[in-house]
mmCIF file of the N, C-alpha and C atoms, coordinates in Angstrom:
data_MODEL
# 
_entry.id   MODEL 
# 
loop_
_atom_site.group_PDB 
_atom_site.id 
_atom_site.type_symbol 
_atom_site.label_atom_id 
_atom_site.label_alt_id 
_atom_site.label_comp_id 
_atom_site.label_asym_id 
_atom_site.label_entity_id 
_atom_site.label_seq_id 
_atom_site.pdbx_PDB_ins_code 
_atom_site.Cartn_x 
_atom_site.Cartn_y 
_atom_site.Cartn_z 
_atom_site.occupancy 
_atom_site.B_iso_or_equiv 
_atom_site.pdbx_formal_charge 
_atom_site.auth_seq_id 
_atom_site.auth_comp_id 
_atom_site.auth_asym_id 
_atom_site.auth_atom_id 
_atom_site.pdbx_PDB_model_num 
ATOM 1   N N  . MET A 1 1  ? 97.038  106.812 95.976  1.00 0.00 ? 1  MET A N  1 
ATOM 2   C CA . MET A 1 1  ? 97.389  106.311 94.658  1.00 0.00 ? 1  MET A CA 1 
ATOM 3   C C  . MET A 1 1  ? 96.790  104.914 94.480  1.00 0.00 ? 1  MET A C  1 
ATOM 4   N N  . PRO A 1 2  ? 96.316  104.630 93.276  1.00 0.00 ? 2  PRO A N  1 
ATOM 5   C CA . PRO A 1 2  ? 95.728  103.310 93.028  1.00 0.00 ? 2  PRO A CA 1 
ATOM 6   C C  . PRO A 1 2  ? 96.779  102.239 92.747  1.00 0.00 ? 2  PRO A C  1 
ATOM 7   N N  . ILE A 1 3  ? 96.367  100.999 92.899  1.00 0.00 ? 3  ILE A N  1 
ATOM 8   C CA . ILE A 1 3  ? 97.203  99.849  92.566  1.00 0.00 ? 3  ILE A CA 1 
ATOM 9   C C  . ILE A 1 3  ? 96.746  99.337  91.207  1.00 0.00 ? 3  ILE A C  1 
ATOM 10  N N  . PHE A 1 4  ? 97.668  99.226  90.274  1.00 0.00 ? 4  PHE A N  1 
ATOM 11  C CA . PHE A 1 4  ? 97.371  98.720  88.942  1.00 0.00 ? 4  PHE A CA 1 
ATOM 12  C C  . PHE A 1 4  ? 97.964  97.332  88.776  1.00 0.00 ? 4  PHE A C  1 
ATOM 13  N N  . GLU A 1 5  ? 97.236  96.482  88.056  1.00 0.00 ? 5  GLU A N  1 
ATOM 14  C CA . GLU A 1 5  ? 97.700  95.124  87.783  1.00 0.00 ? 5  GLU A CA 1 
ATOM 15  C C  . GLU A 1 5  ? 98.287  95.077  86.375  1.00 0.00 ? 5  GLU A C  1 
ATOM 16  N N  . TYR A 1 6  ? 99.408  94.377  86.242  1.00 0.00 ? 6  TYR A N  1 
ATOM 17  C CA . TYR A 1 6  ? 100.089 94.251  84.959  1.00 0.00 ? 6  TYR A CA 1 
ATOM 18  C C  . TYR A 1 6  ? 100.398 92.795  84.649  1.00 0.00 ? 6  TYR A C  1 
ATOM 19  N N  . SER A 1 7  ? 100.590 92.527  83.374  1.00 0.00 ? 7  SER A N  1 
ATOM 20  C CA . SER A 1 7  ? 101.042 91.231  82.902  1.00 0.00 ? 7  SER A CA 1 
ATOM 21  C C  . SER A 1 7  ? 102.252 91.472  82.002  1.00 0.00 ? 7  SER A C  1 
ATOM 22  N N  . CYS A 1 8  ? 103.354 90.784  82.281  1.00 0.00 ? 8  CYS A N  1 
ATOM 23  C CA . CYS A 1 8  ? 104.567 90.949  81.484  1.00 0.00 ? 8  CYS A CA 1 
ATOM 24  C C  . CYS A 1 8  ? 104.368 90.286  80.121  1.00 0.00 ? 8  CYS A C  1 
ATOM 25  N N  . ASN A 1 9  ? 104.653 91.011  79.059  1.00 0.00 ? 9  ASN A N  1 
ATOM 26  C CA . ASN A 1 9  ? 104.514 90.482  77.703  1.00 0.00 ? 9  ASN A CA 1 
ATOM 27  C C  . ASN A 1 9  ? 105.629 89.507  77.341  1.00 0.00 ? 9  ASN A C  1 
ATOM 28  N N  . ASP A 1 10 ? 106.720 89.521  78.100  1.00 0.00 ? 10 ASP A N  1 
ATOM 29  C CA . ASP A 1 10 ? 107.851 88.641  77.785  1.00 0.00 ? 10 ASP A CA 1 
ATOM 30  C C  . ASP A 1 10 ? 107.819 87.321  78.569  1.00 0.00 ? 10 ASP A C  1 
ATOM 31  N N  . CYS A 1 11 ? 107.615 87.394  79.899  1.00 0.00 ? 11 CYS A N  1 
ATOM 32  C CA . CYS A 1 11 ? 107.664 86.161  80.699  1.00 0.00 ? 11 CYS A CA 1 
ATOM 33  C C  . CYS A 1 11 ? 106.293 85.724  81.214  1.00 0.00 ? 11 CYS A C  1 
ATOM 34  N N  . GLY A 1 12 ? 105.264 86.567  81.059  1.00 0.00 ? 12 GLY A N  1 
ATOM 35  C CA . GLY A 1 12 ? 103.922 86.214  81.490  1.00 0.00 ? 12 GLY A CA 1 
ATOM 36  C C  . GLY A 1 12 ? 103.645 86.435  82.965  1.00 0.00 ? 12 GLY A C  1 
ATOM 37  N N  . SER A 1 13 ? 104.591 86.975  83.692  1.00 0.00 ? 13 SER A N  1 
ATOM 38  C CA . SER A 1 13 ? 104.420 87.221  85.121  1.00 0.00 ? 13 SER A CA 1 
ATOM 39  C C  . SER A 1 13 ? 103.301 88.228  85.356  1.00 0.00 ? 13 SER A C  1 
ATOM 40  N N  . GLN A 1 14 ? 102.555 88.046  86.449  1.00 0.00 ? 14 GLN A N  1 
ATOM 41  C CA . GLN A 1 14 ? 101.495 88.973  86.853  1.00 0.00 ? 14 GLN A CA 1 
ATOM 42  C C  . GLN A 1 14 ? 102.023 89.747  88.059  1.00 0.00 ? 14 GLN A C  1 
ATOM 43  N N  . PHE A 1 15 ? 101.864 91.084  88.049  1.00 0.00 ? 15 PHE A N  1 
ATOM 44  C CA . PHE A 1 15 ? 102.344 91.871  89.180  1.00 0.00 ? 15 PHE A CA 1 
ATOM 45  C C  . PHE A 1 15 ? 101.513 93.130  89.354  1.00 0.00 ? 15 PHE A C  1 
ATOM 46  N N  . ASP A 1 16 ? 101.572 93.710  90.553  1.00 0.00 ? 16 ASP A N  1 
ATOM 47  C CA . ASP A 1 16 ? 100.844 94.921  90.907  1.00 0.00 ? 16 ASP A CA 1 
ATOM 48  C C  . ASP A 1 16 ? 101.835 96.036  91.162  1.00 0.00 ? 16 ASP A C  1 
ATOM 49  N N  . ILE A 1 17 ? 101.419 97.260  90.799  1.00 0.00 ? 17 ILE A N  1 
ATOM 50  C CA . ILE A 1 17 ? 102.266 98.429  91.056  1.00 0.00 ? 17 ILE A CA 1 
ATOM 51  C C  . ILE A 1 17 ? 101.375 99.552  91.570  1.00 0.00 ? 17 ILE A C  1 
ATOM 52  N N  . LEU A 1 18 ? 101.814 100.209 92.622  1.00 0.00 ? 18 LEU A N  1 
ATOM 53  C CA . LEU A 1 18 ? 101.134 101.367 93.179  1.00 0.00 ? 18 LEU A CA 1 
ATOM 54  C C  . LEU A 1 18 ? 101.724 102.608 92.524  1.00 0.00 ? 18 LEU A C  1 
ATOM 55  N N  . HIS A 1 19 ? 100.918 103.300 91.702  1.00 0.00 ? 19 HIS A N  1 
ATOM 56  C CA . HIS A 1 19 ? 101.403 104.511 91.051  1.00 0.00 ? 19 HIS A CA 1 
ATOM 57  C C  . HIS A 1 19 ? 100.246 105.343 90.531  1.00 0.00 ? 19 HIS A C  1 
ATOM 58  N N  . LYS A 1 20 ? 100.544 106.544 90.123  1.00 0.00 ? 20 LYS A N  1 
ATOM 59  C CA . LYS A 1 20 ? 99.545  107.416 89.512  1.00 0.00 ? 20 LYS A CA 1 
ATOM 60  C C  . LYS A 1 20 ? 99.123  106.824 88.174  1.00 0.00 ? 20 LYS A C  1 
ATOM 61  N N  . GLY A 1 21 ? 97.870  107.039 87.798  1.00 0.00 ? 21 GLY A N  1 
ATOM 62  C CA . GLY A 1 21 ? 97.354  106.504 86.538  1.00 0.00 ? 21 GLY A CA 1 
ATOM 63  C C  . GLY A 1 21 ? 98.039  107.088 85.319  1.00 0.00 ? 21 GLY A C  1 
ATOM 64  N N  . ALA A 1 22 ? 98.579  108.293 85.436  1.00 0.00 ? 22 ALA A N  1 
ATOM 65  C CA . ALA A 1 22 ? 99.211  108.959 84.303  1.00 0.00 ? 22 ALA A CA 1 
ATOM 66  C C  . ALA A 1 22 ? 100.700 108.652 84.193  1.00 0.00 ? 22 ALA A C  1 
ATOM 67  N N  . GLU A 1 23 ? 101.172 107.703 84.985  1.00 0.00 ? 23 GLU A N  1 
ATOM 68  C CA . GLU A 1 23 ? 102.599 107.353 84.955  1.00 0.00 ? 23 GLU A CA 1 
ATOM 69  C C  . GLU A 1 23 ? 103.024 106.875 83.571  1.00 0.00 ? 23 GLU A C  1 
ATOM 70  N N  . ASN A 1 24 ? 104.221 107.229 83.156  1.00 0.00 ? 24 ASN A N  1 
ATOM 71  C CA . ASN A 1 24 ? 104.760 106.820 81.862  1.00 0.00 ? 24 ASN A CA 1 
ATOM 72  C C  . ASN A 1 24 ? 104.875 105.298 81.807  1.00 0.00 ? 24 ASN A C  1 
ATOM 73  N N  . PRO A 1 25 ? 104.191 104.638 80.846  1.00 0.00 ? 25 PRO A N  1 
ATOM 74  C CA . PRO A 1 25 ? 104.237 103.171 80.777  1.00 0.00 ? 25 PRO A CA 1 
ATOM 75  C C  . PRO A 1 25 ? 105.645 102.616 80.534  1.00 0.00 ? 25 PRO A C  1 
ATOM 76  N N  . ASP A 1 26 ? 106.548 103.422 79.996  1.00 0.00 ? 26 ASP A N  1 
ATOM 77  C CA . ASP A 1 26 ? 107.923 102.970 79.767  1.00 0.00 ? 26 ASP A CA 1 
ATOM 78  C C  . ASP A 1 26 ? 108.685 102.776 81.085  1.00 0.00 ? 26 ASP A C  1 
ATOM 79  N N  . LEU A 1 27 ? 108.157 103.306 82.186  1.00 0.00 ? 27 LEU A N  1 
ATOM 80  C CA . LEU A 1 27 ? 108.822 103.167 83.476  1.00 0.00 ? 27 LEU A CA 1 
ATOM 81  C C  . LEU A 1 27 ? 108.392 101.891 84.215  1.00 0.00 ? 27 LEU A C  1 
ATOM 82  N N  . ILE A 1 28 ? 107.362 101.201 83.723  1.00 0.00 ? 28 ILE A N  1 
ATOM 83  C CA . ILE A 1 28 ? 106.879 99.969  84.356  1.00 0.00 ? 28 ILE A CA 1 
ATOM 84  C C  . ILE A 1 28 ? 107.836 98.840  84.010  1.00 0.00 ? 28 ILE A C  1 
ATOM 85  N N  . GLN A 1 29 ? 108.321 98.147  85.041  1.00 0.00 ? 29 GLN A N  1 
ATOM 86  C CA . GLN A 1 29 ? 109.303 97.083  84.834  1.00 0.00 ? 29 GLN A CA 1 
ATOM 87  C C  . GLN A 1 29 ? 108.857 95.810  85.551  1.00 0.00 ? 29 GLN A C  1 
ATOM 88  N N  . CYS A 1 30 ? 108.918 94.683  84.841  1.00 0.00 ? 30 CYS A N  1 
ATOM 89  C CA . CYS A 1 30 ? 108.565 93.388  85.424  1.00 0.00 ? 30 CYS A CA 1 
ATOM 90  C C  . CYS A 1 30 ? 109.564 93.060  86.539  1.00 0.00 ? 30 CYS A C  1 
ATOM 91  N N  . PRO A 1 31 ? 109.065 92.707  87.730  1.00 0.00 ? 31 PRO A N  1 
ATOM 92  C CA . PRO A 1 31 ? 109.979 92.389  88.828  1.00 0.00 ? 31 PRO A CA 1 
ATOM 93  C C  . PRO A 1 31 ? 110.724 91.065  88.635  1.00 0.00 ? 31 PRO A C  1 
ATOM 94  N N  . ASP A 1 32 ? 110.220 90.182  87.752  1.00 0.00 ? 32 ASP A N  1 
ATOM 95  C CA . ASP A 1 32 ? 110.868 88.890  87.538  1.00 0.00 ? 32 ASP A CA 1 
ATOM 96  C C  . ASP A 1 32 ? 111.967 88.938  86.483  1.00 0.00 ? 32 ASP A C  1 
ATOM 97  N N  . CYS A 1 33 ? 111.602 89.428  85.278  1.00 0.00 ? 33 CYS A N  1 
ATOM 98  C CA . CYS A 1 33 ? 112.582 89.386  84.177  1.00 0.00 ? 33 CYS A CA 1 
ATOM 99  C C  . CYS A 1 33 ? 113.154 90.760  83.826  1.00 0.00 ? 33 CYS A C  1 
ATOM 100 N N  . LYS A 1 34 ? 112.683 91.804  84.502  1.00 0.00 ? 34 LYS A N  1 
ATOM 101 C CA . LYS A 1 34 ? 113.154 93.193  84.314  1.00 0.00 ? 34 LYS A CA 1 
ATOM 102 C C  . LYS A 1 34 ? 112.771 93.782  82.954  1.00 0.00 ? 34 LYS A C  1 
ATOM 103 N N  . SER A 1 35 ? 111.884 93.109  82.225  1.00 0.00 ? 35 SER A N  1 
ATOM 104 C CA . SER A 1 35 ? 111.421 93.622  80.939  1.00 0.00 ? 35 SER A CA 1 
ATOM 105 C C  . SER A 1 35 ? 110.589 94.884  81.154  1.00 0.00 ? 35 SER A C  1 
ATOM 106 N N  . ARG A 1 36 ? 110.598 95.764  80.197  1.00 0.00 ? 36 ARG A N  1 
ATOM 107 C CA . ARG A 1 36 ? 109.774 96.969  80.244  1.00 0.00 ? 36 ARG A CA 1 
ATOM 108 C C  . ARG A 1 36 ? 108.574 96.840  79.306  1.00 0.00 ? 36 ARG A C  1 
ATOM 109 N N  . SER A 1 37 ? 108.256 95.615  78.917  1.00 0.00 ? 37 SER A N  1 
ATOM 110 C CA . SER A 1 37 ? 107.125 95.345  78.034  1.00 0.00 ? 37 SER A CA 1 
ATOM 111 C C  . SER A 1 37 ? 106.017 94.674  78.851  1.00 0.00 ? 37 SER A C  1 
ATOM 112 N N  . ALA A 1 38 ? 105.102 95.493  79.371  1.00 0.00 ? 38 ALA A N  1 
ATOM 113 C CA . ALA A 1 38 ? 104.013 94.971  80.190  1.00 0.00 ? 38 ALA A CA 1 
ATOM 114 C C  . ALA A 1 38 ? 102.706 95.608  79.750  1.00 0.00 ? 38 ALA A C  1 
ATOM 115 N N  . SER A 1 39 ? 101.620 94.878  79.953  1.00 0.00 ? 39 SER A N  1 
ATOM 116 C CA . SER A 1 39 ? 100.292 95.371  79.614  1.00 0.00 ? 39 SER A CA 1 
ATOM 117 C C  . SER A 1 39 ? 99.485  95.553  80.886  1.00 0.00 ? 39 SER A C  1 
ATOM 118 N N  . LYS A 1 40 ? 98.804  96.694  80.979  1.00 0.00 ? 40 LYS A N  1 
ATOM 119 C CA . LYS A 1 40 ? 97.941  96.932  82.121  1.00 0.00 ? 40 LYS A CA 1 
ATOM 120 C C  . LYS A 1 40 ? 96.711  96.053  81.973  1.00 0.00 ? 40 LYS A C  1 
ATOM 121 N N  . LYS A 1 41 ? 96.348  95.358  83.051  1.00 0.00 ? 41 LYS A N  1 
ATOM 122 C CA . LYS A 1 41 ? 95.189  94.475  83.035  1.00 0.00 ? 41 LYS A CA 1 
ATOM 123 C C  . LYS A 1 41 ? 93.957  95.235  83.510  1.00 0.00 ? 41 LYS A C  1 
ATOM 124 N N  . PHE A 1 42 ? 92.825  94.859  82.972  1.00 0.00 ? 42 PHE A N  1 
ATOM 125 C CA . PHE A 1 42 ? 91.563  95.408  83.453  1.00 0.00 ? 42 PHE A CA 1 
ATOM 126 C C  . PHE A 1 42 ? 91.224  94.684  84.735  1.00 0.00 ? 42 PHE A C  1 
ATOM 127 N N  . SER A 1 43 ? 90.971  95.412  85.807  1.00 0.00 ? 43 SER A N  1 
ATOM 128 C CA . SER A 1 43 ? 90.667  94.762  87.073  1.00 0.00 ? 43 SER A CA 1 
ATOM 129 C C  . SER A 1 43 ? 89.561  95.503  87.794  1.00 0.00 ? 43 SER A C  1 
ATOM 130 N N  . SER A 1 44 ? 88.910  94.805  88.700  1.00 0.00 ? 44 SER A N  1 
ATOM 131 C CA . SER A 1 44 ? 87.840  95.407  89.484  1.00 0.00 ? 44 SER A CA 1 
ATOM 132 C C  . SER A 1 44 ? 88.440  96.089  90.705  1.00 0.00 ? 44 SER A C  1 
ATOM 133 N N  . PHE A 1 45 ? 87.603  96.780  91.422  1.00 0.00 ? 45 PHE A N  1 
ATOM 134 C CA . PHE A 1 45 ? 88.059  97.433  92.639  1.00 0.00 ? 45 PHE A CA 1 
ATOM 135 C C  . PHE A 1 45 ? 86.996  97.260  93.705  1.00 0.00 ? 45 PHE A C  1 
ATOM 136 N N  . ALA A 1 46 ? 87.382  97.479  94.924  1.00 0.00 ? 46 ALA A N  1 
ATOM 137 C CA . ALA A 1 46 ? 86.445  97.419  96.048  1.00 0.00 ? 46 ALA A CA 1 
ATOM 138 C C  . ALA A 1 46 ? 86.526  98.727  96.805  1.00 0.00 ? 46 ALA A C  1 
ATOM 139 N N  . ALA A 1 47 ? 85.389  99.176  97.296  1.00 0.00 ? 47 ALA A N  1 
ATOM 140 C CA . ALA A 1 47 ? 85.358  100.409 98.074  1.00 0.00 ? 47 ALA A CA 1 
ATOM 141 C C  . ALA A 1 47 ? 84.470  100.203 99.276  1.00 0.00 ? 47 ALA A C  1 
ATOM 142 N N  . SER A 1 48 ? 84.860  100.742 100.386 1.00 0.00 ? 48 SER A N  1 
ATOM 143 C CA . SER A 1 48 ? 84.055  100.652 101.591 1.00 0.00 ? 48 SER A CA 1 
ATOM 144 C C  . SER A 1 48 ? 83.289  101.947 101.765 1.00 0.00 ? 48 SER A C  1 
ATOM 145 N N  . THR A 1 49 ? 81.987  101.828 101.971 1.00 0.00 ? 49 THR A N  1 
ATOM 146 C CA . THR A 1 49 ? 81.163  103.018 102.153 1.00 0.00 ? 49 THR A CA 1 
ATOM 147 C C  . THR A 1 49 ? 80.908  103.308 103.612 1.00 0.00 ? 49 THR A C  1 
ATOM 148 N N  . GLY A 1 50 ? 81.207  102.342 104.473 1.00 0.00 ? 50 GLY A N  1 
ATOM 149 C CA . GLY A 1 50 ? 80.954  102.517 105.888 1.00 0.00 ? 50 GLY A CA 1 
ATOM 150 C C  . GLY A 1 50 ? 79.478  102.403 106.227 1.00 0.00 ? 50 GLY A C  1 
ATOM 151 N N  . ALA A 1 51 ? 78.658  101.959 105.265 1.00 0.00 ? 51 ALA A N  1 
ATOM 152 C CA . ALA A 1 51 ? 77.216  101.897 105.453 1.00 0.00 ? 51 ALA A CA 1 
ATOM 153 C C  . ALA A 1 51 ? 76.770  100.672 106.231 1.00 0.00 ? 51 ALA A C  1 
ATOM 154 N N  . GLY A 1 52 ? 77.654  99.755  106.525 1.00 0.00 ? 52 GLY A N  1 
ATOM 155 C CA . GLY A 1 52 ? 77.262  98.561  107.267 1.00 0.00 ? 52 GLY A CA 1 
ATOM 156 C C  . GLY A 1 52 ? 78.036  97.359  106.787 1.00 0.00 ? 52 GLY A C  1 
ATOM 157 N N  . THR A 1 53 ? 77.690  96.207  107.320 1.00 0.00 ? 53 THR A N  1 
ATOM 158 C CA . THR A 1 53 ? 78.431  95.010  106.965 1.00 0.00 ? 53 THR A CA 1 
ATOM 159 C C  . THR A 1 53 ? 77.585  93.976  106.260 1.00 0.00 ? 53 THR A C  1 
ATOM 160 N N  . LEU A 1 54 ? 76.321  94.279  105.982 1.00 0.00 ? 54 LEU A N  1 
ATOM 161 C CA . LEU A 1 54 ? 75.462  93.318  105.323 1.00 0.00 ? 54 LEU A CA 1 
ATOM 162 C C  . LEU A 1 54 ? 75.650  93.375  103.811 1.00 0.00 ? 54 LEU A C  1 
ATOM 163 N N  . PRO A 1 55 ? 75.622  92.231  103.137 1.00 0.00 ? 55 PRO A N  1 
ATOM 164 C CA . PRO A 1 55 ? 75.712  92.240  101.680 1.00 0.00 ? 55 PRO A CA 1 
ATOM 165 C C  . PRO A 1 55 ? 74.447  92.835  101.070 1.00 0.00 ? 55 PRO A C  1 
ATOM 166 N N  . ALA A 1 56 ? 74.523  93.206  99.828  1.00 0.00 ? 56 ALA A N  1 
ATOM 167 C CA . ALA A 1 56 ? 73.368  93.739  99.119  1.00 0.00 ? 56 ALA A CA 1 
ATOM 168 C C  . ALA A 1 56 ? 72.263  92.694  99.080  1.00 0.00 ? 56 ALA A C  1 
ATOM 169 N N  . PRO A 1 57 ? 70.999  93.113  99.053  1.00 0.00 ? 57 PRO A N  1 
ATOM 170 C CA . PRO A 1 57 ? 69.893  92.155  99.040  1.00 0.00 ? 57 PRO A CA 1 
ATOM 171 C C  . PRO A 1 57 ? 70.023  91.146  97.907  1.00 0.00 ? 57 PRO A C  1 
ATOM 172 N N  . GLY A 1 58 ? 69.823  89.879  98.217  1.00 0.00 ? 58 GLY A N  1 
ATOM 173 C CA . GLY A 1 58 ? 69.889  88.830  97.215  1.00 0.00 ? 58 GLY A CA 1 
ATOM 174 C C  . GLY A 1 58 ? 71.288  88.339  96.914  1.00 0.00 ? 58 GLY A C  1 
ATOM 175 N N  . CYS A 1 59 ? 72.305  88.896  97.571  1.00 0.00 ? 59 CYS A N  1 
ATOM 176 C CA . CYS A 1 59 ? 73.685  88.544  97.243  1.00 0.00 ? 59 CYS A CA 1 
ATOM 177 C C  . CYS A 1 59 ? 74.309  87.562  98.227  1.00 0.00 ? 59 CYS A C  1 
ATOM 178 N N  . GLU A 1 60 ? 73.545  87.094  99.193  1.00 0.00 ? 60 GLU A N  1 
ATOM 179 C CA . GLU A 1 60 ? 74.109  86.206  100.202 1.00 0.00 ? 60 GLU A CA 1 
ATOM 180 C C  . GLU A 1 60 ? 74.767  84.983  99.585  1.00 0.00 ? 60 GLU A C  1 
ATOM 181 N N  . SER A 1 61 ? 74.193  84.487  98.482  1.00 0.00 ? 61 SER A N  1 
ATOM 182 C CA . SER A 1 61 ? 74.720  83.282  97.849  1.00 0.00 ? 61 SER A CA 1 
ATOM 183 C C  . SER A 1 61 ? 75.784  83.598  96.809  1.00 0.00 ? 61 SER A C  1 
ATOM 184 N N  . GLY A 1 62 ? 76.050  84.884  96.567  1.00 0.00 ? 62 GLY A N  1 
ATOM 185 C CA . GLY A 1 62 ? 76.994  85.267  95.515  1.00 0.00 ? 62 GLY A CA 1 
ATOM 186 C C  . GLY A 1 62 ? 76.312  85.447  94.182  1.00 0.00 ? 62 GLY A C  1 
ATOM 187 N N  . SER A 1 63 ? 74.990  85.424  94.161  1.00 0.00 ? 63 SER A N  1 
ATOM 188 C CA . SER A 1 63 ? 74.225  85.650  92.946  1.00 0.00 ? 63 SER A CA 1 
ATOM 189 C C  . SER A 1 63 ? 73.211  86.738  93.237  1.00 0.00 ? 63 SER A C  1 
ATOM 190 N N  . CYS A 1 64 ? 73.392  87.895  92.681  1.00 0.00 ? 64 CYS A N  1 
ATOM 191 C CA . CYS A 1 64 ? 72.547  89.045  92.986  1.00 0.00 ? 64 CYS A CA 1 
ATOM 192 C C  . CYS A 1 64 ? 71.183  89.010  92.320  1.00 0.00 ? 64 CYS A C  1 
ATOM 193 N N  . GLU A 1 65 ? 70.938  88.034  91.497  1.00 0.00 ? 65 GLU A N  1 
ATOM 194 C CA . GLU A 1 65 ? 69.672  87.950  90.788  1.00 0.00 ? 65 GLU A CA 1 
ATOM 195 C C  . GLU A 1 65 ? 69.417  89.211  89.978  1.00 0.00 ? 65 GLU A C  1 
ATOM 196 N N  . THR A 1 66 ? 70.457  89.723  89.331  1.00 0.00 ? 66 THR A N  1 
ATOM 197 C CA . THR A 1 66 ? 70.324  90.912  88.504  1.00 0.00 ? 66 THR A CA 1 
ATOM 198 C C  . THR A 1 66 ? 70.266  90.496  87.048  1.00 0.00 ? 66 THR A C  1 
ATOM 199 N N  . PRO A 1 67 ? 69.740  91.360  86.186  1.00 0.00 ? 67 PRO A N  1 
ATOM 200 C CA . PRO A 1 67 ? 69.679  91.032  84.757  1.00 0.00 ? 67 PRO A CA 1 
ATOM 201 C C  . PRO A 1 67 ? 71.065  90.771  84.190  1.00 0.00 ? 67 PRO A C  1 
ATOM 202 N N  . SER A 1 68 ? 71.139  89.972  83.135  1.00 0.00 ? 68 SER A N  1 
ATOM 203 C CA . SER A 1 68 ? 72.425  89.598  82.552  1.00 0.00 ? 68 SER A CA 1 
ATOM 204 C C  . SER A 1 68 ? 73.086  90.734  81.789  1.00 0.00 ? 68 SER A C  1 
ATOM 205 N N  . TYR A 1 69 ? 72.377  91.849  81.591  1.00 0.00 ? 69 TYR A N  1 
ATOM 206 C CA . TYR A 1 69 ? 72.947  92.934  80.802  1.00 0.00 ? 69 TYR A CA 1 
ATOM 207 C C  . TYR A 1 69 ? 73.747  93.936  81.612  1.00 0.00 ? 69 TYR A C  1 
ATOM 208 N N  . GLY A 1 70 ? 73.873  93.748  82.896  1.00 0.00 ? 70 GLY A N  1 
ATOM 209 C CA . GLY A 1 70 ? 74.720  94.667  83.652  1.00 0.00 ? 70 GLY A CA 1 
ATOM 210 C C  . GLY A 1 70 ? 74.515  94.546  85.139  1.00 0.00 ? 70 GLY A C  1 
ATOM 211 N N  . GLY A 1 71 ? 75.400  95.149  85.901  1.00 0.00 ? 71 GLY A N  1 
ATOM 212 C CA . GLY A 1 71 ? 75.323  95.113  87.348  1.00 0.00 ? 71 GLY A CA 1 
ATOM 213 C C  . GLY A 1 71 ? 75.727  93.753  87.880  1.00 0.00 ? 71 GLY A C  1 
ATOM 214 N N  . GLY A 1 72 ? 75.393  93.486  89.099  1.00 0.00 ? 72 GLY A N  1 
ATOM 215 C CA . GLY A 1 72 ? 75.643  92.172  89.652  1.00 0.00 ? 72 GLY A CA 1 
ATOM 216 C C  . GLY A 1 72 ? 76.786  92.137  90.634  1.00 0.00 ? 72 GLY A C  1 
ATOM 217 N N  . CYS A 1 73 ? 77.149  90.925  90.973  1.00 0.00 ? 73 CYS A N  1 
ATOM 218 C CA . CYS A 1 73 ? 78.121  90.695  92.041  1.00 0.00 ? 73 CYS A CA 1 
ATOM 219 C C  . CYS A 1 73 ? 79.565  90.644  91.570  1.00 0.00 ? 73 CYS A C  1 
ATOM 220 N N  . ALA A 1 74 ? 79.837  90.728  90.317  1.00 0.00 ? 74 ALA A N  1 
ATOM 221 C CA . ALA A 1 74 ? 81.214  90.637  89.823  1.00 0.00 ? 74 ALA A CA 1 
ATOM 222 C C  . ALA A 1 74 ? 81.865  89.358  90.317  1.00 0.00 ? 74 ALA A C  1 
ATOM 223 N N  . GLY A 1 75 ? 81.228  88.223  90.042  1.00 0.00 ? 75 GLY A N  1 
ATOM 224 C CA . GLY A 1 75 ? 81.807  86.941  90.434  1.00 0.00 ? 75 GLY A CA 1 
ATOM 225 C C  . GLY A 1 75 ? 81.616  86.602  91.902  1.00 0.00 ? 75 GLY A C  1 
ATOM 226 N N  . GLY A 1 76 ? 80.511  87.063  92.503  1.00 0.00 ? 76 GLY A N  1 
ATOM 227 C CA . GLY A 1 76 ? 80.239  86.728  93.893  1.00 0.00 ? 76 GLY A CA 1 
ATOM 228 C C  . GLY A 1 76 ? 80.946  87.613  94.881  1.00 0.00 ? 76 GLY A C  1 
ATOM 229 N N  . MET A 1 77 ? 81.296  88.828  94.487  1.00 0.00 ? 77 MET A N  1 
ATOM 230 C CA . MET A 1 77 ? 82.056  89.711  95.362  1.00 0.00 ? 77 MET A CA 1 
ATOM 231 C C  . MET A 1 77 ? 81.159  90.690  96.114  1.00 0.00 ? 77 MET A C  1 
ATOM 232 N N  . CYS A 1 78 ? 79.853  90.452  96.182  1.00 0.00 ? 78 CYS A N  1 
ATOM 233 C CA . CYS A 1 78 ? 78.934  91.369  96.844  1.00 0.00 ? 78 CYS A CA 1 
ATOM 234 C C  . CYS A 1 78 ? 79.273  91.576  98.316  1.00 0.00 ? 78 CYS A C  1 
ATOM 235 N N  . GLY A 1 79 ? 79.758  90.545  98.967  1.00 0.00 ? 79 GLY A N  1 
ATOM 236 C CA . GLY A 1 79 ? 80.008  90.635  100.401 1.00 0.00 ? 79 GLY A CA 1 
ATOM 237 C C  . GLY A 1 79 ? 81.233  91.428  100.783 1.00 0.00 ? 79 GLY A C  1 
ATOM 238 N N  . LEU A 1 80 ? 82.012  91.869  99.825  1.00 0.00 ? 80 LEU A N  1 
ATOM 239 C CA . LEU A 1 80 ? 83.211  92.648  100.161 1.00 0.00 ? 80 LEU A CA 1 
ATOM 240 C C  . LEU A 1 80 ? 82.804  93.995  100.730 1.00 0.00 ? 80 LEU A C  1 
ATOM 241 N N  . GLN A 1 81 ? 83.387  94.377  101.789 1.00 0.00 ? 81 GLN A N  1 
ATOM 242 C CA . GLN A 1 81 ? 83.051  95.657  102.421 1.00 0.00 ? 81 GLN A CA 1 
ATOM 243 C C  . GLN A 1 81 ? 84.249  96.542  102.446 1.00 0.00 ? 81 GLN A C  1 
# 
């Protein structure tokens, strides 16, 4: 099951929940204020391919030297394995 990131619409708290993507949003509850008004945040993910431990070419500095229209290191995250 994936981990989803949420932001509470009432108190502004940020929290993560491990659940199925199709879970009823009315069941999501802020752990701080117990509100059921939360928004799912857009977040990145990391996956390990087992292909090795070296970063992608050109990403050693956190800048992949890719065109500005797509791709890239997602904020210098190329080295994540």
